[in-house]
Every structure is written in C-alpha cells, then in structure tokens.
mmCIF file of the N, C-alpha and C atoms, coordinates in Angstrom:
data_MODEL
# 
_entry.id   MODEL 
# 
loop_
_atom_site.group_PDB 
_atom_site.id 
_atom_site.type_symbol 
_atom_site.label_atom_id 
_atom_site.label_alt_id 
_atom_site.label_comp_id 
_atom_site.label_asym_id 
_atom_site.label_entity_id 
_atom_site.label_seq_id 
_atom_site.pdbx_PDB_ins_code 
_atom_site.Cartn_x 
_atom_site.Cartn_y 
_atom_site.Cartn_z 
_atom_site.occupancy 
_atom_site.B_iso_or_equiv 
_atom_site.pdbx_formal_charge 
_atom_site.auth_seq_id 
_atom_site.auth_comp_id 
_atom_site.auth_asym_id 
_atom_site.auth_atom_id 
_atom_site.pdbx_PDB_model_num 
ATOM 1   N N  . UNK A 1 1  ? -22.353 -5.025  13.159  1.00 0.00 ? 1  UNK A N  1 
ATOM 2   C CA . UNK A 1 1  ? -21.247 -5.982  13.513  1.00 0.00 ? 1  UNK A CA 1 
ATOM 3   C C  . UNK A 1 1  ? -20.602 -6.670  12.421  1.00 0.00 ? 1  UNK A C  1 
ATOM 4   N N  . UNK A 1 2  ? -21.488 -7.041  11.449  1.00 0.00 ? 2  UNK A N  1 
ATOM 5   C CA . UNK A 1 2  ? -20.749 -7.772  10.128  1.00 0.00 ? 2  UNK A CA 1 
ATOM 6   C C  . UNK A 1 2  ? -19.719 -6.823  9.623   1.00 0.00 ? 2  UNK A C  1 
ATOM 7   N N  . UNK A 1 3  ? -19.888 -5.579  9.624   1.00 0.00 ? 3  UNK A N  1 
ATOM 8   C CA . UNK A 1 3  ? -18.863 -4.570  9.069   1.00 0.00 ? 3  UNK A CA 1 
ATOM 9   C C  . UNK A 1 3  ? -17.698 -4.483  9.730   1.00 0.00 ? 3  UNK A C  1 
ATOM 10  N N  . UNK A 1 4  ? -17.885 -4.446  11.016  1.00 0.00 ? 4  UNK A N  1 
ATOM 11  C CA . UNK A 1 4  ? -16.833 -4.547  12.132  1.00 0.00 ? 4  UNK A CA 1 
ATOM 12  C C  . UNK A 1 4  ? -15.943 -5.635  12.009  1.00 0.00 ? 4  UNK A C  1 
ATOM 13  N N  . UNK A 1 5  ? -16.651 -6.823  11.922  1.00 0.00 ? 5  UNK A N  1 
ATOM 14  C CA . UNK A 1 5  ? -15.798 -8.174  11.931  1.00 0.00 ? 5  UNK A CA 1 
ATOM 15  C C  . UNK A 1 5  ? -15.098 -8.315  10.566  1.00 0.00 ? 5  UNK A C  1 
ATOM 16  N N  . UNK A 1 6  ? -15.731 -7.360  9.429   1.00 0.00 ? 6  UNK A N  1 
ATOM 17  C CA . UNK A 1 6  ? -14.980 -7.562  8.207   1.00 0.00 ? 6  UNK A CA 1 
ATOM 18  C C  . UNK A 1 6  ? -13.507 -6.623  8.246   1.00 0.00 ? 6  UNK A C  1 
ATOM 19  N N  . UNK A 1 7  ? -13.774 -5.481  8.860   1.00 0.00 ? 7  UNK A N  1 
ATOM 20  C CA . UNK A 1 7  ? -12.600 -4.618  8.796   1.00 0.00 ? 7  UNK A CA 1 
ATOM 21  C C  . UNK A 1 7  ? -11.650 -5.090  9.879   1.00 0.00 ? 7  UNK A C  1 
ATOM 22  N N  . UNK A 1 8  ? -11.977 -5.830  10.929  1.00 0.00 ? 8  UNK A N  1 
ATOM 23  C CA . UNK A 1 8  ? -11.201 -6.478  12.051  1.00 0.00 ? 8  UNK A CA 1 
ATOM 24  C C  . UNK A 1 8  ? -10.194 -7.591  11.080  1.00 0.00 ? 8  UNK A C  1 
ATOM 25  N N  . UNK A 1 9  ? -11.044 -8.561  10.394  1.00 0.00 ? 9  UNK A N  1 
ATOM 26  C CA . UNK A 1 9  ? -10.317 -9.328  9.530   1.00 0.00 ? 9  UNK A CA 1 
ATOM 27  C C  . UNK A 1 9  ? -9.376  -8.784  8.473   1.00 0.00 ? 9  UNK A C  1 
ATOM 28  N N  . UNK A 1 10 ? -9.631  -7.848  7.835   1.00 0.00 ? 10 UNK A N  1 
ATOM 29  C CA . UNK A 1 10 ? -8.762  -7.272  6.884   1.00 0.00 ? 10 UNK A CA 1 
ATOM 30  C C  . UNK A 1 10 ? -7.613  -6.586  7.439   1.00 0.00 ? 10 UNK A C  1 
ATOM 31  N N  . UNK A 1 11 ? -7.756  -6.050  8.708   1.00 0.00 ? 11 UNK A N  1 
ATOM 32  C CA . UNK A 1 11 ? -6.487  -5.552  9.434   1.00 0.00 ? 11 UNK A CA 1 
ATOM 33  C C  . UNK A 1 11 ? -5.674  -6.571  9.998   1.00 0.00 ? 11 UNK A C  1 
ATOM 34  N N  . UNK A 1 12 ? -6.331  -7.557  10.492  1.00 0.00 ? 12 UNK A N  1 
ATOM 35  C CA . UNK A 1 12 ? -5.324  -8.733  10.906  1.00 0.00 ? 12 UNK A CA 1 
ATOM 36  C C  . UNK A 1 12 ? -4.803  -9.548  9.980   1.00 0.00 ? 12 UNK A C  1 
ATOM 37  N N  . UNK A 1 13 ? -5.501  -9.732  8.731   1.00 0.00 ? 13 UNK A N  1 
ATOM 38  C CA . UNK A 1 13 ? -4.654  -10.216 7.592   1.00 0.00 ? 13 UNK A CA 1 
ATOM 39  C C  . UNK A 1 13 ? -3.436  -9.270  7.042   1.00 0.00 ? 13 UNK A C  1 
ATOM 40  N N  . UNK A 1 14 ? -3.823  -7.988  6.995   1.00 0.00 ? 14 UNK A N  1 
ATOM 41  C CA . UNK A 1 14 ? -2.937  -7.073  6.666   1.00 0.00 ? 14 UNK A CA 1 
ATOM 42  C C  . UNK A 1 14 ? -1.476  -7.063  7.608   1.00 0.00 ? 14 UNK A C  1 
ATOM 43  N N  . UNK A 1 15 ? -1.684  -7.124  8.839   1.00 0.00 ? 15 UNK A N  1 
ATOM 44  C CA . UNK A 1 15 ? -0.919  -7.295  9.812   1.00 0.00 ? 15 UNK A CA 1 
ATOM 45  C C  . UNK A 1 15 ? 0.134   -8.509  9.549   1.00 0.00 ? 15 UNK A C  1 
ATOM 46  N N  . UNK A 1 16 ? -0.641  -9.598  9.447   1.00 0.00 ? 16 UNK A N  1 
ATOM 47  C CA . UNK A 1 16 ? 0.116   -10.878 9.070   1.00 0.00 ? 16 UNK A CA 1 
ATOM 48  C C  . UNK A 1 16 ? 0.893   -10.845 7.822   1.00 0.00 ? 16 UNK A C  1 
ATOM 49  N N  . UNK A 1 17 ? 0.075   -10.110 6.794   1.00 0.00 ? 17 UNK A N  1 
ATOM 50  C CA . UNK A 1 17 ? 1.032   -10.195 5.718   1.00 0.00 ? 17 UNK A CA 1 
ATOM 51  C C  . UNK A 1 17 ? 2.357   -9.201  5.709   1.00 0.00 ? 17 UNK A C  1 
ATOM 52  N N  . UNK A 1 18 ? 2.433   -8.167  6.492   1.00 0.00 ? 18 UNK A N  1 
ATOM 53  C CA . UNK A 1 18 ? 3.458   -7.413  6.687   1.00 0.00 ? 18 UNK A CA 1 
ATOM 54  C C  . UNK A 1 18 ? 4.498   -7.997  7.576   1.00 0.00 ? 18 UNK A C  1 
ATOM 55  N N  . UNK A 1 19 ? 4.033   -8.793  8.471   1.00 0.00 ? 19 UNK A N  1 
ATOM 56  C CA . UNK A 1 19 ? 5.073   -9.634  9.244   1.00 0.00 ? 19 UNK A CA 1 
ATOM 57  C C  . UNK A 1 19 ? 5.612   -10.685 8.506   1.00 0.00 ? 19 UNK A C  1 
ATOM 58  N N  . UNK A 1 20 ? 4.930   -11.319 7.709   1.00 0.00 ? 20 UNK A N  1 
ATOM 59  C CA . UNK A 1 20 ? 5.433   -12.552 6.767   1.00 0.00 ? 20 UNK A CA 1 
ATOM 60  C C  . UNK A 1 20 ? 6.606   -12.007 5.704   1.00 0.00 ? 20 UNK A C  1 
ATOM 61  N N  . UNK A 1 21 ? 6.187   -10.808 5.279   1.00 0.00 ? 21 UNK A N  1 
ATOM 62  C CA . UNK A 1 21 ? 6.953   -10.265 4.403   1.00 0.00 ? 21 UNK A CA 1 
ATOM 63  C C  . UNK A 1 21 ? 8.410   -9.937  5.067   1.00 0.00 ? 21 UNK A C  1 
ATOM 64  N N  . UNK A 1 22 ? 8.379   -9.221  6.256   1.00 0.00 ? 22 UNK A N  1 
ATOM 65  C CA . UNK A 1 22 ? 9.395   -9.046  6.961   1.00 0.00 ? 22 UNK A CA 1 
ATOM 66  C C  . UNK A 1 22 ? 10.317  -9.880  7.240   1.00 0.00 ? 22 UNK A C  1 
ATOM 67  N N  . UNK A 1 23 ? 9.745   -11.131 7.609   1.00 0.00 ? 23 UNK A N  1 
ATOM 68  C CA . UNK A 1 23 ? 10.393  -12.296 7.972   1.00 0.00 ? 23 UNK A CA 1 
ATOM 69  C C  . UNK A 1 23 ? 11.014  -13.035 6.835   1.00 0.00 ? 23 UNK A C  1 
ATOM 70  N N  . UNK A 1 24 ? 10.237  -12.867 5.756   1.00 0.00 ? 24 UNK A N  1 
ATOM 71  C CA . UNK A 1 24 ? 11.080  -13.383 4.441   1.00 0.00 ? 24 UNK A CA 1 
ATOM 72  C C  . UNK A 1 24 ? 12.193  -12.492 4.113   1.00 0.00 ? 24 UNK A C  1 
ATOM 73  N N  . UNK A 1 25 ? 12.298  -11.293 4.112   1.00 0.00 ? 25 UNK A N  1 
ATOM 74  C CA . UNK A 1 25 ? 13.527  -10.542 3.970   1.00 0.00 ? 25 UNK A CA 1 
ATOM 75  C C  . UNK A 1 25 ? 14.704  -10.852 5.019   1.00 0.00 ? 25 UNK A C  1 
ATOM 76  N N  . UNK A 1 26 ? 14.189  -10.951 6.325   1.00 0.00 ? 26 UNK A N  1 
ATOM 77  C CA . UNK A 1 26 ? 15.103  -11.056 7.365   1.00 0.00 ? 26 UNK A CA 1 
ATOM 78  C C  . UNK A 1 26 ? 15.711  -12.457 7.145   1.00 0.00 ? 26 UNK A C  1 
ATOM 79  N N  . UNK A 1 27 ? 14.994  -13.476 6.959   1.00 0.00 ? 27 UNK A N  1 
ATOM 80  C CA . UNK A 1 27 ? 15.440  -14.967 6.416   1.00 0.00 ? 27 UNK A CA 1 
ATOM 81  C C  . UNK A 1 27 ? 16.363  -14.881 5.287   1.00 0.00 ? 27 UNK A C  1 
ATOM 82  N N  . UNK A 1 28 ? 16.172  -14.154 4.160   1.00 0.00 ? 28 UNK A N  1 
ATOM 83  C CA . UNK A 1 28 ? 17.006  -13.956 3.065   1.00 0.00 ? 28 UNK A CA 1 
ATOM 84  C C  . UNK A 1 28 ? 18.251  -13.334 3.311   1.00 0.00 ? 28 UNK A C  1 
ATOM 85  N N  . UNK A 1 29 ? 18.236  -12.231 3.869   1.00 0.00 ? 29 UNK A N  1 
ATOM 86  C CA . UNK A 1 29 ? 19.422  -11.534 4.376   1.00 0.00 ? 29 UNK A CA 1 
ATOM 87  C C  . UNK A 1 29 ? 20.220  -12.472 5.210   1.00 0.00 ? 29 UNK A C  1 
ATOM 88  N N  . UNK A 1 30 ? 19.749  -13.181 6.325   1.00 0.00 ? 30 UNK A N  1 
ATOM 89  C CA . UNK A 1 30 ? 20.475  -13.993 7.032   1.00 0.00 ? 30 UNK A CA 1 
ATOM 90  C C  . UNK A 1 30 ? 21.346  -15.126 6.235   1.00 0.00 ? 30 UNK A C  1 
ATOM 91  N N  . UNK A 1 31 ? 20.486  -15.776 5.250   1.00 0.00 ? 31 UNK A N  1 
ATOM 92  C CA . UNK A 1 31 ? 20.949  -16.809 4.595   1.00 0.00 ? 31 UNK A CA 1 
ATOM 93  C C  . UNK A 1 31 ? 22.166  -16.031 3.703   1.00 0.00 ? 31 UNK A C  1 
ATOM 94  N N  . UNK A 1 32 ? 22.010  -15.063 3.055   1.00 0.00 ? 32 UNK A N  1 
ATOM 95  C CA . UNK A 1 32 ? 23.032  -14.260 2.270   1.00 0.00 ? 32 UNK A CA 1 
ATOM 96  C C  . UNK A 1 32 ? 24.309  -14.060 3.312   1.00 0.00 ? 32 UNK A C  1 
ATOM 97  N N  . UNK A 1 33 ? 24.046  -13.713 4.422   1.00 0.00 ? 33 UNK A N  1 
ATOM 98  C CA . UNK A 1 33 ? 25.185  -13.261 5.476   1.00 0.00 ? 33 UNK A CA 1 
ATOM 99  C C  . UNK A 1 33 ? 25.820  -14.505 5.730   1.00 0.00 ? 33 UNK A C  1 
ATOM 100 N N  . UNK A 1 34 ? 25.109  -15.548 6.030   1.00 0.00 ? 34 UNK A N  1 
ATOM 101 C CA . UNK A 1 34 ? 25.650  -16.905 6.500   1.00 0.00 ? 34 UNK A CA 1 
ATOM 102 C C  . UNK A 1 34 ? 26.621  -17.522 5.630   1.00 0.00 ? 34 UNK A C  1 
ATOM 103 N N  . UNK A 1 35 ? 26.106  -17.186 4.068   1.00 0.00 ? 35 UNK A N  1 
ATOM 104 C CA . UNK A 1 35 ? 26.906  -17.915 3.106   1.00 0.00 ? 35 UNK A CA 1 
ATOM 105 C C  . UNK A 1 35 ? 28.237  -17.115 2.903   1.00 0.00 ? 35 UNK A C  1 
ATOM 106 N N  . UNK A 1 36 ? 27.954  -15.548 2.719   1.00 0.00 ? 36 UNK A N  1 
ATOM 107 C CA . UNK A 1 36 ? 29.293  -14.814 2.722   1.00 0.00 ? 36 UNK A CA 1 
ATOM 108 C C  . UNK A 1 36 ? 30.125  -14.693 3.880   1.00 0.00 ? 36 UNK A C  1 
ATOM 109 N N  . UNK A 1 37 ? 29.730  -15.165 5.036   1.00 0.00 ? 37 UNK A N  1 
ATOM 110 C CA . UNK A 1 37 ? 30.482  -15.335 6.213   1.00 0.00 ? 37 UNK A CA 1 
ATOM 111 C C  . UNK A 1 37 ? 31.533  -16.479 6.239   1.00 0.00 ? 37 UNK A C  1 
ATOM 112 N N  . UNK A 1 38 ? 31.185  -17.378 5.386   1.00 0.00 ? 38 UNK A N  1 
ATOM 113 C CA . UNK A 1 38 ? 31.946  -18.598 5.172   1.00 0.00 ? 38 UNK A CA 1 
ATOM 114 C C  . UNK A 1 38 ? 33.650  -18.126 4.540   1.00 0.00 ? 38 UNK A C  1 
ATOM 115 N N  . UNK A 1 39 ? 33.352  -17.178 3.608   1.00 0.00 ? 39 UNK A N  1 
ATOM 116 C CA . UNK A 1 39 ? 34.519  -16.586 2.833   1.00 0.00 ? 39 UNK A CA 1 
ATOM 117 C C  . UNK A 1 39 ? 35.244  -15.586 3.347   1.00 0.00 ? 39 UNK A C  1 
ATOM 118 N N  . UNK A 1 40 ? 34.555  -14.418 3.940   1.00 0.00 ? 40 UNK A N  1 
ATOM 119 C CA . UNK A 1 40 ? 35.104  -13.306 4.570   1.00 0.00 ? 40 UNK A CA 1 
ATOM 120 C C  . UNK A 1 40 ? 34.527  -12.850 5.803   1.00 0.00 ? 40 UNK A C  1 
ATOM 121 N N  . UNK A 1 41 ? 35.340  -12.006 6.570   1.00 0.00 ? 41 UNK A N  1 
ATOM 122 C CA . UNK A 1 41 ? 34.859  -11.577 7.708   1.00 0.00 ? 41 UNK A CA 1 
ATOM 123 C C  . UNK A 1 41 ? 33.656  -10.533 7.648   1.00 0.00 ? 41 UNK A C  1 
ATOM 124 N N  . UNK A 1 42 ? 33.178  -9.915  8.809   1.00 0.00 ? 42 UNK A N  1 
ATOM 125 C CA . UNK A 1 42 ? 31.961  -9.125  8.683   1.00 0.00 ? 42 UNK A CA 1 
ATOM 126 C C  . UNK A 1 42 ? 32.412  -7.845  8.358   1.00 0.00 ? 42 UNK A C  1 
ATOM 127 N N  . UNK A 1 43 ? 33.537  -7.324  8.568   1.00 0.00 ? 43 UNK A N  1 
ATOM 128 C CA . UNK A 1 43 ? 34.142  -6.088  8.326   1.00 0.00 ? 43 UNK A CA 1 
ATOM 129 C C  . UNK A 1 43 ? 34.282  -5.819  6.603   1.00 0.00 ? 43 UNK A C  1 
ATOM 130 N N  . UNK A 1 44 ? 34.603  -6.859  5.932   1.00 0.00 ? 44 UNK A N  1 
ATOM 131 C CA . UNK A 1 44 ? 34.750  -6.899  4.354   1.00 0.00 ? 44 UNK A CA 1 
ATOM 132 C C  . UNK A 1 44 ? 33.371  -6.959  3.825   1.00 0.00 ? 44 UNK A C  1 
ATOM 133 N N  . UNK A 1 45 ? 32.441  -7.787  4.429   1.00 0.00 ? 45 UNK A N  1 
ATOM 134 C CA . UNK A 1 45 ? 30.999  -7.729  3.813   1.00 0.00 ? 45 UNK A CA 1 
ATOM 135 C C  . UNK A 1 45 ? 30.527  -6.428  4.086   1.00 0.00 ? 45 UNK A C  1 
ATOM 136 N N  . UNK A 1 46 ? 30.506  -5.698  5.300   1.00 0.00 ? 46 UNK A N  1 
ATOM 137 C CA . UNK A 1 46 ? 30.223  -4.299  5.343   1.00 0.00 ? 46 UNK A CA 1 
ATOM 138 C C  . UNK A 1 46 ? 30.909  -3.494  4.405   1.00 0.00 ? 46 UNK A C  1 
ATOM 139 N N  . UNK A 1 47 ? 32.134  -3.642  4.007   1.00 0.00 ? 47 UNK A N  1 
ATOM 140 C CA . UNK A 1 47 ? 33.002  -2.747  2.924   1.00 0.00 ? 47 UNK A CA 1 
ATOM 141 C C  . UNK A 1 47 ? 32.181  -2.917  1.656   1.00 0.00 ? 47 UNK A C  1 
ATOM 142 N N  . UNK A 1 48 ? 32.173  -4.137  1.246   1.00 0.00 ? 48 UNK A N  1 
ATOM 143 C CA . UNK A 1 48 ? 31.481  -4.311  0.109   1.00 0.00 ? 48 UNK A CA 1 
ATOM 144 C C  . UNK A 1 48 ? 29.974  -4.035  -0.216  1.00 0.00 ? 48 UNK A C  1 
ATOM 145 N N  . UNK A 1 49 ? 29.395  -4.108  0.899   1.00 0.00 ? 49 UNK A N  1 
ATOM 146 C CA . UNK A 1 49 ? 27.921  -3.577  1.064   1.00 0.00 ? 49 UNK A CA 1 
ATOM 147 C C  . UNK A 1 49 ? 28.053  -2.203  0.787   1.00 0.00 ? 49 UNK A C  1 
ATOM 148 N N  . UNK A 1 50 ? 28.816  -1.298  1.482   1.00 0.00 ? 50 UNK A N  1 
ATOM 149 C CA . UNK A 1 50 ? 28.786  0.027   1.029   1.00 0.00 ? 50 UNK A CA 1 
ATOM 150 C C  . UNK A 1 50 ? 29.343  0.620   -0.325  1.00 0.00 ? 50 UNK A C  1 
ATOM 151 N N  . UNK A 1 51 ? 30.196  -0.282  -0.805  1.00 0.00 ? 51 UNK A N  1 
ATOM 152 C CA . UNK A 1 51 ? 30.880  0.064   -2.248  1.00 0.00 ? 51 UNK A CA 1 
ATOM 153 C C  . UNK A 1 51 ? 29.694  -0.216  -2.999  1.00 0.00 ? 51 UNK A C  1 
ATOM 154 N N  . UNK A 1 52 ? 28.754  -1.286  -2.829  1.00 0.00 ? 52 UNK A N  1 
ATOM 155 C CA . UNK A 1 52 ? 27.755  -1.525  -3.863  1.00 0.00 ? 52 UNK A CA 1 
ATOM 156 C C  . UNK A 1 52 ? 26.615  -0.713  -3.630  1.00 0.00 ? 52 UNK A C  1 
ATOM 157 N N  . UNK A 1 53 ? 26.273  -0.239  -2.545  1.00 0.00 ? 53 UNK A N  1 
ATOM 158 C CA . UNK A 1 53 ? 25.306  0.771   -2.528  1.00 0.00 ? 53 UNK A CA 1 
ATOM 159 C C  . UNK A 1 53 ? 25.649  1.974   -3.230  1.00 0.00 ? 53 UNK A C  1 
ATOM 160 N N  . UNK A 1 54 ? 26.832  2.553   -2.823  1.00 0.00 ? 54 UNK A N  1 
ATOM 161 C CA . UNK A 1 54 ? 27.537  3.806   -3.365  1.00 0.00 ? 54 UNK A CA 1 
ATOM 162 C C  . UNK A 1 54 ? 27.379  3.561   -5.042  1.00 0.00 ? 54 UNK A C  1 
ATOM 163 N N  . UNK A 1 55 ? 27.623  2.396   -5.522  1.00 0.00 ? 55 UNK A N  1 
ATOM 164 C CA . UNK A 1 55 ? 27.822  2.299   -6.765  1.00 0.00 ? 55 UNK A CA 1 
ATOM 165 C C  . UNK A 1 55 ? 26.356  2.338   -7.553  1.00 0.00 ? 55 UNK A C  1 
ATOM 166 N N  . UNK A 1 56 ? 25.096  1.871   -6.804  1.00 0.00 ? 56 UNK A N  1 
ATOM 167 C CA . UNK A 1 56 ? 23.884  1.712   -7.173  1.00 0.00 ? 56 UNK A CA 1 
ATOM 168 C C  . UNK A 1 56 ? 23.552  3.413   -7.024  1.00 0.00 ? 56 UNK A C  1 
ATOM 169 N N  . UNK A 1 57 ? 23.921  3.964   -6.018  1.00 0.00 ? 57 UNK A N  1 
ATOM 170 C CA . UNK A 1 57 ? 23.570  5.694   -5.823  1.00 0.00 ? 57 UNK A CA 1 
ATOM 171 C C  . UNK A 1 57 ? 23.902  6.440   -7.061  1.00 0.00 ? 57 UNK A C  1 
ATOM 172 N N  . UNK A 1 58 ? 25.337  6.130   -7.532  1.00 0.00 ? 58 UNK A N  1 
ATOM 173 C CA . UNK A 1 58 ? 25.763  6.802   -8.572  1.00 0.00 ? 58 UNK A CA 1 
ATOM 174 C C  . UNK A 1 58 ? 25.083  6.521   -9.796  1.00 0.00 ? 58 UNK A C  1 
ATOM 175 N N  . UNK A 1 59 ? 24.693  5.322   -9.984  1.00 0.00 ? 59 UNK A N  1 
ATOM 176 C CA . UNK A 1 59 ? 24.151  4.900   -11.367 1.00 0.00 ? 59 UNK A CA 1 
ATOM 177 C C  . UNK A 1 59 ? 22.744  5.536   -11.375 1.00 0.00 ? 59 UNK A C  1 
ATOM 178 N N  . UNK A 1 60 ? 21.997  5.786   -10.253 1.00 0.00 ? 60 UNK A N  1 
ATOM 179 C CA . UNK A 1 60 ? 20.798  6.323   -10.262 1.00 0.00 ? 60 UNK A CA 1 
ATOM 180 C C  . UNK A 1 60 ? 20.893  7.849   -10.353 1.00 0.00 ? 60 UNK A C  1 
ATOM 181 N N  . UNK A 1 61 ? 21.893  8.600   -9.639  1.00 0.00 ? 61 UNK A N  1 
ATOM 182 C CA . UNK A 1 61 ? 22.115  9.963   -9.938  1.00 0.00 ? 61 UNK A CA 1 
ATOM 183 C C  . UNK A 1 61 ? 22.385  9.976   -11.386 1.00 0.00 ? 61 UNK A C  1 
ATOM 184 N N  . UNK A 1 62 ? 23.169  9.239   -12.054 1.00 0.00 ? 62 UNK A N  1 
ATOM 185 C CA . UNK A 1 62 ? 23.625  9.450   -13.422 1.00 0.00 ? 62 UNK A CA 1 
ATOM 186 C C  . UNK A 1 62 ? 22.250  9.452   -14.275 1.00 0.00 ? 62 UNK A C  1 
ATOM 187 N N  . UNK A 1 63 ? 21.552  8.550   -14.080 1.00 0.00 ? 63 UNK A N  1 
ATOM 188 C CA . UNK A 1 63 ? 20.125  8.241   -14.789 1.00 0.00 ? 63 UNK A CA 1 
ATOM 189 C C  . UNK A 1 63 ? 19.418  9.606   -14.614 1.00 0.00 ? 63 UNK A C  1 
ATOM 190 N N  . UNK A 1 64 ? 19.223  10.169  -13.414 1.00 0.00 ? 64 UNK A N  1 
ATOM 191 C CA . UNK A 1 64 ? 18.328  11.263  -13.249 1.00 0.00 ? 64 UNK A CA 1 
ATOM 192 C C  . UNK A 1 64 ? 19.021  12.623  -13.982 1.00 0.00 ? 64 UNK A C  1 
ATOM 193 N N  . UNK A 1 65 ? 20.351  12.787  -13.755 1.00 0.00 ? 65 UNK A N  1 
ATOM 194 C CA . UNK A 1 65 ? 21.118  13.880  -14.442 1.00 0.00 ? 65 UNK A CA 1 
ATOM 195 C C  . UNK A 1 65 ? 20.951  13.690  -15.974 1.00 0.00 ? 65 UNK A C  1 
ATOM 196 N N  . UNK A 1 66 ? 21.132  12.442  -16.593 1.00 0.00 ? 66 UNK A N  1 
ATOM 197 C CA . UNK A 1 66 ? 21.017  12.538  -17.985 1.00 0.00 ? 66 UNK A CA 1 
ATOM 198 C C  . UNK A 1 66 ? 19.731  12.176  -18.372 1.00 0.00 ? 66 UNK A C  1 
ATOM 199 N N  . UNK A 1 67 ? 18.739  12.428  -17.711 1.00 0.00 ? 67 UNK A N  1 
ATOM 200 C CA . UNK A 1 67 ? 17.325  12.178  -18.001 1.00 0.00 ? 67 UNK A CA 1 
ATOM 201 C C  . UNK A 1 67 ? 16.866  13.494  -18.904 1.00 0.00 ? 67 UNK A C  1 
ATOM 202 N N  . UNK A 1 68 ? 17.594  14.522  -18.721 1.00 0.00 ? 68 UNK A N  1 
ATOM 203 C CA . UNK A 1 68 ? 17.138  15.816  -19.482 1.00 0.00 ? 68 UNK A CA 1 
ATOM 204 C C  . UNK A 1 68 ? 17.524  15.670  -20.792 1.00 0.00 ? 68 UNK A C  1 
# 
C-alpha cells in the first residue's frame, strides 16, 4: 500500500509540474502577444513569426551541413 501511495503521489506531482510548465509558456506567449499587439496587427505578428522561424531553420540547416 505504501508503494502504491508513493507512485500515486509521484504521478500526481509530475502531472502538476507539466500543467504548471504549460501555464508558464502560455502566460509568457500571451504577454508577448499583448505587448506586440499594441504596435502591430496580428497578421504582421504572424508574418514576423514565420520569418524568424525560417531564419532559425536556415541557421540550423547551415550548421548541420557545415558540420562536416
């Protein structure tokens, strides 16, 4: 019974940890979006997000290709 309580507690704490981590990222992205939304519309934010993601992907691919 003690072992079962131990595993139950660990699983419950692990689920709470993942929930807190998800909430942290959602709050962070929400704050960034709220700040950026003061200066530009959602379409422009999406466009810059796509451009930044493409730039990061290009840099990763260049690193992998030049690693040889």
